[in-house]
C-alpha positions as CSV (number, residue, x, y, z in Angstrom):
1,M,14.5,-43.8,38.7
2,I,13.3,-41.1,36.3
3,A,13.8,-37.4,37.0
4,G,12.7,-35.6,33.9
5,S,14.5,-37.3,31.1
6,L,17.3,-38.5,33.3
7,L,17.6,-41.9,34.9
8,T,19.4,-42.1,38.3
9,V,21.7,-45.1,38.3
10,Y,22.4,-47.1,41.4
11,D,25.0,-49.8,42.0
12,V,23.7,-51.9,44.8
13,T,26.1,-54.8,44.3
14,S,27.5,-54.5,47.8
15,Y,24.0,-54.6,49.3
16,L,22.7,-57.8,47.5
17,D,23.5,-60.1,50.4
18,E,21.8,-57.8,52.9
19,H,18.7,-57.0,51.0
20,P,15.7,-58.2,53.1
21,G,13.8,-59.3,50.0
22,G,16.7,-61.4,48.7
23,D,19.1,-60.7,45.9
24,D,16.8,-62.2,43.2
25,V,14.4,-59.3,43.6
26,V,17.1,-56.8,43.0
27,L,18.7,-58.7,40.1
28,A,15.3,-59.0,38.4
29,A,15.3,-55.2,38.2
30,T,18.8,-54.8,36.9
31,G,19.3,-52.8,33.8
32,K,15.9,-51.3,33.6
33,D,13.8,-48.5,35.2
34,A,12.9,-50.0,38.6
35,T,11.1,-47.0,40.0
36,D,7.7,-48.6,40.0
37,D,9.1,-51.9,41.5
38,F,10.8,-49.9,44.3
39,E,7.8,-47.8,45.1
40,D,5.4,-50.7,45.0
41,A,7.4,-52.6,47.5
42,G,6.6,-49.9,50.1
43,H,10.1,-49.1,51.1
44,S,10.6,-47.1,54.3
45,K,12.1,-43.6,54.5
46,S,15.4,-45.1,55.8
47,A,15.5,-47.5,52.8
48,K,15.1,-44.6,50.5
49,E,17.9,-42.7,52.3
50,L,20.1,-45.9,52.1
51,L,19.4,-46.1,48.3
52,Q,20.9,-42.6,47.8
53,T,24.2,-43.9,49.1
54,F,24.4,-46.3,46.2
55,C,23.9,-43.6,43.5
56,V,26.6,-43.6,40.9
57,G,25.2,-41.0,38.5
58,E,22.5,-40.2,35.9
59,L,21.8,-41.5,32.5
60,D,20.0,-39.6,29.7
61,A,16.8,-41.6,29.2
62,S,16.5,-40.4,25.6
63,S,20.0,-41.6,24.7
64,T,20.1,-44.4,22.1
65,I,23.4,-45.7,23.6
66,I,22.7,-48.1,26.5
67,P,25.7,-49.5,28.4
68,E,26.1,-53.2,28.3
69,L,25.5,-54.9,31.7
70,E,27.3,-57.9,33.0
71,I,25.0,-59.6,35.6
72,S,26.6,-62.3,37.7
73,S,25.6,-64.0,40.8
74,K,27.7,-64.8,43.8
75,K,26.0,-68.1,44.0
76,E,27.7,-69.2,40.8
77,A,31.1,-68.0,42.0
78,T,31.1,-70.3,45.0
79,N,30.8,-73.5,43.0
80,Y,34.5,-74.5,43.6
81,S,34.0,-78.2,43.1
82,Q,32.6,-77.7,39.6
83,K,35.5,-75.4,38.7
84,L,38.0,-78.0,40.0
85,M,36.3,-80.7,37.8
86,D,36.4,-78.4,34.8
87,L,40.1,-77.7,35.3
88,T,40.9,-81.4,35.7
89,K,39.1,-82.2,32.5
90,Q,40.9,-79.4,30.7
91,Y,44.4,-80.2,32.0
92,W,44.4,-84.0,32.3
93,T,47.6,-84.4,30.3
94,I,49.8,-82.9,33.1
95,P,49.1,-85.5,35.7
96,V,49.3,-88.3,33.1
97,A,52.7,-87.0,31.9
98,I,53.9,-86.8,35.5
99,V,52.9,-90.4,36.1
100,G,54.4,-91.5,32.8
101,I,57.7,-89.8,33.5
102,S,57.8,-91.4,37.0
103,V,57.2,-94.8,35.6
104,V,60.0,-94.4,33.1
105,V,62.4,-93.0,35.7
106,G,61.5,-95.8,38.1
107,F,62.0,-98.4,35.4
108,L,65.5,-97.0,34.5
109,Y,66.5,-96.8,38.1
110,L,65.5,-100.4,38.7
111,R,67.3,-101.5,35.5
112,K,70.6,-100.0,36.7
113,K,70.6,-102.1,39.9
């Protein structure tokens, strides 16, 4: 939000799951001046007070240096089955080597009898 030439910066990451309008609404406003979006939504006085608890500082609006943002979604982080599939594709040689060694050891064991 603009206050003169300063932008107030908020980190609402911990509130994303609780936001009544959903996290998509908040994520769409990430990294930009969301004053108009916030005001247009008709937030209550208690919502405005809650917002102040997420204030992390101010940023000079005239600054040419804009911090890089990393936007991630918790929805992506919970896709464990896809991560497991990716790992098995990447490290397929380990189980193959274990099976191969087991076959060789088994063959040598049976040969000695």
